[in-house]
Legacy VTK file of the C-alpha trace (Angstrom):
# vtk DataFile Version 3.0
C-alpha trace
ASCII
DATASET POLYDATA
POINTS 546 float
0.000 0.000 0.000
1.208 3.491 -0.860
1.251 5.933 2.058
-1.565 8.526 1.792
1.025 11.278 2.250
3.538 10.029 -0.331
3.114 13.205 -2.427
2.386 15.653 0.370
5.829 17.233 0.530
6.146 17.676 -3.227
2.665 19.071 -3.715
2.982 21.361 -0.701
6.175 22.872 -2.095
5.042 23.307 -5.702
5.611 26.892 -6.814
2.310 28.707 -7.173
1.867 29.941 -10.760
0.946 33.537 -11.445
-1.437 32.630 -14.254
-3.228 29.502 -15.513
-6.094 28.685 -17.834
-8.189 27.107 -15.070
-7.827 27.429 -11.285
-9.601 24.742 -9.265
-10.724 25.337 -5.700
-10.539 22.059 -3.782
-8.736 18.806 -4.599
-11.667 16.533 -3.880
-12.293 13.778 -6.395
-14.640 16.026 -8.414
-12.071 18.809 -8.708
-9.307 16.353 -9.535
-11.375 14.726 -12.284
-12.261 18.097 -13.753
-8.612 19.140 -13.686
-7.395 15.880 -15.209
-9.745 16.095 -18.189
-8.932 19.771 -18.788
-5.190 19.169 -18.471
-5.496 16.245 -20.890
-7.097 18.626 -23.394
-4.086 20.936 -23.189
-5.301 23.514 -20.688
-2.920 24.728 -17.997
-4.549 23.711 -14.716
-3.710 24.391 -11.068
-5.657 22.704 -8.260
-5.525 24.091 -4.697
-6.471 22.529 -1.366
-5.852 23.391 2.275
-5.507 19.715 3.260
-2.262 17.718 3.142
-3.646 14.928 0.909
-5.379 15.241 -2.460
-8.728 13.493 -2.839
-11.099 15.003 -0.275
-13.368 12.272 1.089
-11.694 9.724 -1.206
-8.555 9.667 0.949
-7.074 7.792 3.880
-5.217 8.822 7.025
-2.442 6.930 8.798
-1.897 6.178 12.471
0.635 4.176 14.446
4.442 3.767 14.404
6.447 2.708 11.364
6.047 -1.001 10.783
2.712 -1.106 12.611
0.646 1.438 10.721
-3.067 1.741 10.136
-4.541 3.369 7.026
-8.186 4.288 7.603
-10.585 5.371 4.860
-12.149 8.798 5.245
-15.204 8.331 3.041
-14.633 5.720 0.347
-15.856 2.475 1.911
-17.355 0.921 -1.198
-18.385 1.998 -4.664
-20.761 0.459 -7.178
-20.804 -0.304 -10.875
-17.106 -0.990 -11.402
-17.460 -3.711 -14.012
-15.970 -3.192 -17.461
-18.453 -0.505 -18.557
-19.050 0.958 -15.107
-19.020 4.692 -14.448
-15.747 4.941 -12.521
-13.697 2.607 -14.769
-15.035 4.468 -17.831
-13.990 7.851 -16.448
-10.577 6.472 -15.482
-10.027 5.011 -18.950
-10.761 8.439 -20.393
-7.674 9.567 -18.448
-5.653 6.509 -19.568
-5.841 5.088 -16.046
-6.940 1.732 -14.745
-7.401 0.111 -11.338
-7.872 -3.398 -9.980
-11.048 -3.968 -7.980
-12.093 -6.369 -5.254
-15.772 -7.214 -5.410
-17.683 -7.406 -2.141
-19.709 -10.565 -1.540
-22.070 -10.607 -4.559
-24.520 -12.760 -2.597
-24.921 -9.988 -0.041
-22.618 -6.978 -0.252
-24.921 -5.113 2.155
-26.423 -7.089 5.036
-29.392 -5.401 6.740
-29.991 -6.479 10.323
-33.177 -5.689 12.240
-34.382 -7.062 15.594
-36.389 -9.852 13.925
-34.866 -10.338 10.466
-31.684 -10.252 8.405
-31.632 -9.457 4.704
-28.700 -9.756 2.313
-28.767 -7.449 -0.717
-27.203 -9.302 -3.672
-25.527 -7.761 -6.701
-28.227 -9.234 -8.899
-31.533 -7.546 -9.704
-33.502 -10.763 -10.231
-32.171 -12.425 -7.081
-32.907 -9.258 -5.093
-36.539 -9.427 -6.192
-36.757 -13.150 -5.457
-35.524 -12.620 -1.911
-37.966 -9.803 -1.320
-40.906 -11.856 -2.602
-39.849 -14.926 -0.576
-39.795 -12.861 2.617
-42.889 -10.770 1.845
-45.080 -12.884 -0.489
-48.248 -10.892 0.224
-46.563 -7.766 -1.181
-45.510 -9.288 -4.507
-47.353 -6.660 -6.565
-45.876 -3.810 -4.565
-42.393 -5.289 -4.846
-42.775 -5.578 -8.615
-43.952 -1.961 -8.751
-40.855 -0.912 -6.799
-38.534 -2.987 -9.013
-40.108 -1.472 -12.135
-39.411 1.967 -10.724
-35.738 1.074 -10.114
-35.386 -0.214 -13.668
-37.039 2.869 -15.162
-34.670 5.131 -13.224
-31.658 3.126 -14.369
-32.539 3.244 -18.053
-33.143 6.990 -17.978
-30.254 8.125 -15.757
-27.573 6.202 -17.645
-28.281 8.437 -20.639
-28.061 11.580 -18.495
-24.362 10.966 -17.834
-23.632 12.226 -21.354
-25.897 15.282 -21.264
-24.580 17.392 -18.389
-26.917 15.590 -16.001
-30.042 16.910 -17.723
-32.926 15.135 -19.387
-32.827 15.764 -23.128
-35.901 15.915 -25.374
-35.265 12.312 -26.411
-35.004 11.381 -22.737
-38.424 12.853 -21.998
-39.821 11.030 -25.017
-38.497 7.704 -23.678
-40.166 8.433 -20.357
-43.494 9.136 -22.017
-43.311 5.991 -24.146
-41.592 3.461 -21.906
-41.044 4.714 -18.353
-44.306 6.262 -17.259
-43.703 5.447 -13.591
-41.196 8.312 -13.594
-43.866 10.841 -14.527
-45.563 10.456 -11.162
-42.502 9.488 -9.127
-39.750 11.917 -10.153
-41.050 14.560 -7.719
-41.894 12.119 -4.924
-40.047 11.338 -1.735
-38.964 7.793 -1.008
-41.700 7.575 1.624
-44.334 8.454 -0.979
-43.070 5.797 -3.384
-43.039 3.228 -0.592
-46.627 4.240 0.256
-47.597 3.217 -3.267
-45.899 -0.185 -2.878
-46.533 -1.431 0.659
-47.702 -0.608 4.157
-45.628 -3.405 5.720
-43.178 -1.635 8.033
-40.663 -4.476 7.778
-40.617 -4.415 3.971
-40.363 -0.626 3.956
-37.344 -0.870 6.281
-35.625 -3.353 3.974
-36.289 -1.321 0.816
-34.967 1.833 2.499
-32.132 0.007 4.266
-29.268 1.837 2.520
-30.507 5.289 3.581
-27.261 5.863 5.478
-25.552 6.318 2.115
-27.263 9.702 1.857
-28.169 10.358 5.536
-31.822 11.342 5.118
-35.071 9.737 6.281
-37.533 8.471 3.636
-39.827 11.451 4.223
-37.072 13.820 3.051
-35.094 11.801 0.496
-35.767 12.016 -3.235
-37.083 8.671 -4.482
-35.059 9.195 -7.661
-31.855 9.532 -5.664
-32.611 6.409 -3.659
-33.388 4.429 -6.809
-30.202 5.623 -8.494
-28.136 4.570 -5.496
-29.768 1.118 -5.373
-29.121 0.628 -9.089
-25.514 1.735 -8.657
-24.808 -1.119 -6.248
-27.033 -3.721 -7.898
-24.478 -3.543 -10.716
-21.888 -4.759 -8.202
-20.208 -3.386 -5.056
-16.442 -2.910 -5.091
-13.418 -1.683 -3.170
-10.244 -0.519 -4.965
-7.359 -2.934 -4.533
-4.657 -1.114 -2.611
-7.031 1.002 -0.523
-9.654 3.696 -0.722
-7.258 6.388 -1.904
-6.217 4.631 -5.092
-8.779 6.421 -7.274
-7.687 9.869 -6.096
-4.012 8.962 -6.528
-4.502 7.938 -10.153
-6.590 10.980 -11.092
-4.141 13.345 -9.383
-1.266 11.778 -11.331
-3.224 12.288 -14.556
-3.272 16.038 -13.867
0.475 16.164 -13.316
1.326 13.908 -16.242
-0.540 16.338 -18.516
1.373 19.353 -17.213
-1.046 20.542 -14.531
-0.137 21.145 -10.898
-1.600 20.353 -7.465
-0.939 22.634 -4.509
-1.622 21.214 -1.045
-1.707 23.171 2.222
-2.824 26.106 0.044
-6.324 27.062 1.073
-8.258 29.364 -1.247
-9.411 32.407 0.668
-10.995 34.419 -2.121
-12.220 34.177 -5.691
-10.889 37.170 -7.605
-13.442 39.152 -9.585
-12.657 41.551 -12.452
-15.442 43.442 -14.201
-18.097 41.031 -13.015
-16.356 37.769 -13.922
-14.257 35.271 -11.978
-10.636 35.987 -12.906
-8.570 33.972 -10.454
-8.083 32.989 -6.821
-6.130 33.995 -3.735
-4.309 31.031 -2.155
-2.958 31.108 1.398
-0.217 28.821 2.713
0.203 27.506 6.267
2.341 30.524 7.208
-0.389 32.952 6.152
1.338 34.156 2.980
-1.096 34.871 0.160
-0.576 34.301 -3.549
-2.744 35.710 -6.329
-3.341 33.419 -9.279
-5.025 34.743 -12.408
-7.162 32.407 -14.513
-9.497 32.403 -17.508
-11.911 30.231 -15.530
-12.352 29.226 -11.900
-13.916 25.934 -10.811
-15.126 25.454 -7.257
-15.132 21.907 -5.947
-15.471 23.373 -2.467
-18.569 23.239 -0.303
-21.345 25.087 -2.129
-22.344 27.326 0.781
-18.718 28.174 1.531
-18.174 29.058 -2.118
-21.137 31.406 -2.417
-21.227 32.879 1.078
-17.493 32.911 1.784
-15.167 32.873 -1.210
-17.178 35.379 -3.220
-17.143 38.903 -1.868
-20.577 40.239 -0.789
-20.669 42.685 -3.682
-20.221 39.845 -6.199
-22.943 37.500 -4.929
-26.099 37.479 -7.075
-28.983 38.115 -4.676
-31.195 35.277 -5.918
-28.305 32.830 -5.744
-27.482 33.849 -2.176
-31.108 33.399 -1.125
-31.307 30.004 -2.783
-28.020 28.676 -1.402
-28.599 30.042 2.105
-31.841 28.115 2.337
-30.460 24.817 1.072
-30.903 21.841 3.381
-27.941 19.702 4.416
-28.094 15.987 5.275
-27.034 14.652 8.672
-23.375 14.354 9.527
-21.430 11.126 9.991
-19.715 9.915 13.172
-16.847 7.541 12.316
-15.065 5.206 14.732
-11.833 3.595 13.490
-10.694 0.413 15.207
-7.826 -2.035 15.205
-9.125 -5.458 16.272
-6.871 -8.444 16.860
-8.165 -11.304 14.756
-10.928 -9.165 13.265
-14.679 -9.405 13.694
-14.778 -13.196 13.869
-15.052 -16.185 11.578
-18.646 -15.371 10.609
-17.764 -11.942 9.202
-17.957 -11.775 5.421
-16.520 -9.430 2.830
-19.613 -7.271 3.200
-21.033 -4.193 4.904
-23.343 -4.607 7.882
-26.202 -2.219 8.617
-27.859 -2.849 12.003
-30.945 -0.935 13.190
-32.899 -0.895 16.451
-36.284 -0.910 14.747
-38.119 -1.005 11.420
-39.185 2.619 11.823
-36.601 4.377 9.673
-38.095 7.809 10.338
-37.579 7.463 14.088
-33.868 6.796 13.623
-33.442 10.373 12.434
-35.735 11.951 14.978
-33.071 11.272 17.595
-30.540 13.490 15.801
-31.905 16.752 17.175
-29.007 17.568 19.497
-25.896 16.000 20.933
-27.115 16.403 24.508
-29.825 13.799 24.029
-28.459 12.072 20.937
-28.339 8.286 21.010
-27.372 6.212 17.966
-30.133 3.854 16.860
-28.218 2.122 14.117
-24.689 1.466 12.866
-22.774 0.612 9.703
-19.776 -1.734 10.013
-17.143 -2.332 7.342
-13.599 -3.714 7.267
-10.867 -2.717 4.816
-8.961 -5.860 5.826
-11.837 -8.086 4.703
-12.456 -6.080 1.533
-8.792 -6.030 0.522
-7.088 -8.984 2.249
-4.070 -9.188 -0.059
-2.926 -5.614 0.556
-0.648 -4.980 3.512
-0.838 -1.648 5.288
-4.482 -1.502 6.291
-3.426 -2.596 9.787
-0.486 -4.237 11.589
-0.037 -7.977 11.070
-2.691 -9.998 12.881
-4.924 -6.950 13.376
-7.957 -5.995 11.292
-8.930 -2.511 10.178
-12.611 -2.004 11.100
-14.778 1.111 10.869
-18.127 1.689 12.568
-20.356 4.620 11.600
-23.626 6.286 12.435
-25.286 9.543 11.461
-25.143 12.391 13.971
-25.888 16.124 14.336
-23.601 18.040 12.033
-23.791 21.690 13.090
-21.055 22.853 15.447
-23.602 24.544 17.742
-25.125 21.151 18.544
-21.753 20.156 19.983
-21.438 23.398 21.952
-18.705 24.662 19.631
-18.445 28.120 18.064
-17.457 28.609 14.409
-14.232 30.269 15.599
-13.339 27.235 17.740
-13.961 25.006 14.737
-11.854 27.169 12.443
-8.754 27.201 14.666
-9.122 23.601 15.883
-9.412 24.511 19.571
-12.733 22.633 19.814
-10.690 19.428 20.162
-9.822 20.451 23.745
-13.408 21.216 24.747
-14.505 19.100 27.747
-18.140 18.675 26.686
-17.163 17.849 23.113
-14.729 15.154 24.190
-17.145 13.667 26.699
-19.836 13.351 24.058
-17.357 12.005 21.531
-16.227 9.287 23.970
-19.825 8.420 24.852
-20.880 7.921 21.236
-17.688 6.037 20.405
-18.328 3.539 23.197
-21.933 3.166 22.077
-20.778 2.178 18.590
-18.236 -0.308 19.921
-20.865 -1.900 22.166
-23.237 -2.212 19.214
-20.510 -3.797 17.100
-19.876 -6.283 19.889
-23.554 -7.248 19.863
-23.243 -8.104 16.167
-19.833 -9.766 16.506
-19.550 -11.103 20.073
-16.116 -10.774 21.589
-14.845 -8.203 19.107
-14.846 -5.334 21.620
-12.504 -7.226 23.948
-9.959 -7.523 21.143
-9.836 -3.796 20.279
-6.216 -2.629 20.407
-6.660 0.737 18.696
-9.570 3.181 18.677
-10.060 6.705 17.350
-13.173 8.588 16.294
-14.017 11.464 13.991
-17.145 13.548 14.516
-18.964 15.619 11.904
-16.813 18.508 13.142
-13.724 16.597 12.012
-15.256 16.466 8.534
-15.901 20.211 8.601
-12.396 20.932 9.822
-10.592 19.008 7.090
-12.943 19.486 4.128
-14.623 22.760 5.180
-18.014 21.202 4.572
-21.182 22.755 5.944
-22.860 20.563 8.536
-20.062 18.015 8.736
-21.194 16.015 5.726
-19.370 14.619 2.726
-22.645 14.241 0.833
-23.053 17.846 -0.323
-26.490 19.437 -0.126
-29.293 17.086 0.914
-30.812 14.997 -1.882
-34.359 16.096 -1.193
-37.011 16.405 -3.890
-36.495 20.176 -3.905
-32.724 19.734 -4.308
-32.403 16.970 -6.870
-32.156 16.550 -10.643
-32.665 19.909 -12.386
-33.185 21.613 -9.018
-29.588 20.865 -8.092
-26.905 23.328 -9.241
-25.529 22.814 -12.727
-21.918 23.329 -13.769
-22.099 26.964 -14.865
-22.728 29.260 -11.920
-24.640 32.578 -12.154
-21.247 34.317 -12.002
-19.458 34.550 -15.339
-16.396 32.267 -15.639
-17.132 30.606 -12.280
-17.992 26.913 -12.593
-19.045 24.254 -10.101
-18.415 20.558 -9.578
-18.619 18.163 -6.650
-21.209 16.473 -4.452
-23.706 19.358 -4.500
-24.035 19.521 -8.273
-26.445 17.792 -10.631
-24.511 14.510 -10.906
-25.100 13.852 -7.210
-22.915 12.758 -4.332
-20.645 9.767 -3.821
-17.424 8.980 -5.652
-19.135 8.172 -8.955
-21.344 11.267 -8.730
-18.452 13.577 -7.870
-16.249 12.171 -10.633
-19.087 12.518 -13.138
-19.584 16.120 -12.042
-15.908 16.843 -12.634
-16.032 15.317 -16.100
-19.212 17.192 -17.066
-17.874 20.467 -15.663
-14.700 19.986 -17.722
-16.810 19.524 -20.861
-18.724 22.730 -20.173
-15.570 24.737 -19.419
-13.713 23.425 -22.473
-16.675 24.279 -24.663
-16.710 27.842 -23.295
-12.940 28.209 -23.720
-12.953 26.764 -27.232
-11.304 23.362 -26.967
-13.089 20.056 -26.285
-12.071 17.444 -23.728
-11.921 13.749 -24.713
-15.283 11.958 -24.752
-14.992 9.391 -21.955
-18.017 7.489 -23.225
-16.735 7.184 -26.770
LINES 1 547
546 0 1 2 3 4 5 6 7 8 9 10 11 12 13 14 15 16 17 18 19 20 21 22 23 24 25 26 27 28 29 30 31 32 33 34 35 36 37 38 39 40 41 42 43 44 45 46 47 48 49 50 51 52 53 54 55 56 57 58 59 60 61 62 63 64 65 66 67 68 69 70 71 72 73 74 75 76 77 78 79 80 81 82 83 84 85 86 87 88 89 90 91 92 93 94 95 96 97 98 99 100 101 102 103 104 105 106 107 108 109 110 111 112 113 114 115 116 117 118 119 120 121 122 123 124 125 126 127 128 129 130 131 132 133 134 135 136 137 138 139 140 141 142 143 144 145 146 147 148 149 150 151 152 153 154 155 156 157 158 159 160 161 162 163 164 165 166 167 168 169 170 171 172 173 174 175 176 177 178 179 180 181 182 183 184 185 186 187 188 189 190 191 192 193 194 195 196 197 198 199 200 201 202 203 204 205 206 207 208 209 210 211 212 213 214 215 216 217 218 219 220 221 222 223 224 225 226 227 228 229 230 231 232 233 234 235 236 237 238 239 240 241 242 243 244 245 246 247 248 249 250 251 252 253 254 255 256 257 258 259 260 261 262 263 264 265 266 267 268 269 270 271 272 273 274 275 276 277 278 279 280 281 282 283 284 285 286 287 288 289 290 291 292 293 294 295 296 297 298 299 300 301 302 303 304 305 306 307 308 309 310 311 312 313 314 315 316 317 318 319 320 321 322 323 324 325 326 327 328 329 330 331 332 333 334 335 336 337 338 339 340 341 342 343 344 345 346 347 348 349 350 351 352 353 354 355 356 357 358 359 360 361 362 363 364 365 366 367 368 369 370 371 372 373 374 375 376 377 378 379 380 381 382 383 384 385 386 387 388 389 390 391 392 393 394 395 396 397 398 399 400 401 402 403 404 405 406 407 408 409 410 411 412 413 414 415 416 417 418 419 420 421 422 423 424 425 426 427 428 429 430 431 432 433 434 435 436 437 438 439 440 441 442 443 444 445 446 447 448 449 450 451 452 453 454 455 456 457 458 459 460 461 462 463 464 465 466 467 468 469 470 471 472 473 474 475 476 477 478 479 480 481 482 483 484 485 486 487 488 489 490 491 492 493 494 495 496 497 498 499 500 501 502 503 504 505 506 507 508 509 510 511 512 513 514 515 516 517 518 519 520 521 522 523 524 525 526 527 528 529 530 531 532 533 534 535 536 537 538 539 540 541 542 543 544 545
């Protein structure tokens, strides 16, 4: 395994150029993909990030002494659709890159565990339906209605990847002729679609079981988003061989191999404006020195609210855009506990993810996220890099397994009793209340893991947790989420930001844009943003889809 920081020193010391064709704010996977495609088309690109590793949520962090290191994934725990024609492999091939993949257990890559039932989600659409019908035979018609909806969404959204994430006229015609379920369902929440399929609380819980992948309850989540996510993984669930940072490493190298540059520990503090258009950025290094970089175009892969309400000066913010962005809803944050466990989770643990919930009432799980003071987890997600990638050394010391346990949690700093200033300078980490709550939730997650895998807690030899505030600190995300703006009905499809912003020469990519969140969504957004920018600047990028 390559160390996550293997390029930190070089990229932190890269000389900052005075002028480029395109300046990219944020080296998350969306910004890197955008930069790689633009650099491959001959544009001079510079990508800036305040962090010490390129890749945003698609990175890892190391702990432990030399020879006994852990490498924990920040946000890439599994990705879908990585077969030969899958989204991520296709986008990598467009950059002349390729990766090896380990497939999670195709008979049940996600295992849903409730008090009275266990359900394995297979990477096979027909088998998935068969299992649902076998468990809930009285709801066969509703299950078929749900499966038809998933298939309709798949056939329509695959075509949107080539059209800047928008439905074309031919796409609407296909809906009218062949996918009429989308006419009534594209503006529905997941709860409303489930209402049309079943009233069985147990079946509803199973169908919505992967809601943690977007951190919203069914009453708030777009049914289209949920269907797209299910389809993504029904085409196979995978983990990159070598660790969760491999995708970011390859895309970052593609930028540099094409003459572009990446500048780490260089936070962007301002987007320069000249005569009403974005004309560059101001980058600040760790010592506080600022460097002005002029550009023909600026791309923000940063948090959407931070971009509009922070990086743009007040006099340059279109009023309607400010109103819209200010009111945008964020999903819940994620609490992540990283563990080293001697011998792992036990002999029964499979190369799969485990989702365990206290009840079938998915809505109630989120109702407990109101504040940290009375917050109690009511479900967890468990995954192991050691099980997903057993032939790669470096995930954990020999004989120890790398295990991560997650739950959703309040994301705003005020819920944790922390001021924005404390979050900005990192002093919140010494706050007594914050640390007490962090320890309490961490222990809760370990106890829950031990219930699933008896004896595992006694074998824990390393433990460390990251709260939603950790996410905000390192990625500057609003609300401590890596999912971008919430995928609600009012913030999905055409209601999500496109790639051209209302400010001339300022473009957007990343989890909050039309392609959606997740690694595949962010990479697609970077590719589509690159196409738009190249078109505006007069030179096309390679067509990844041939």
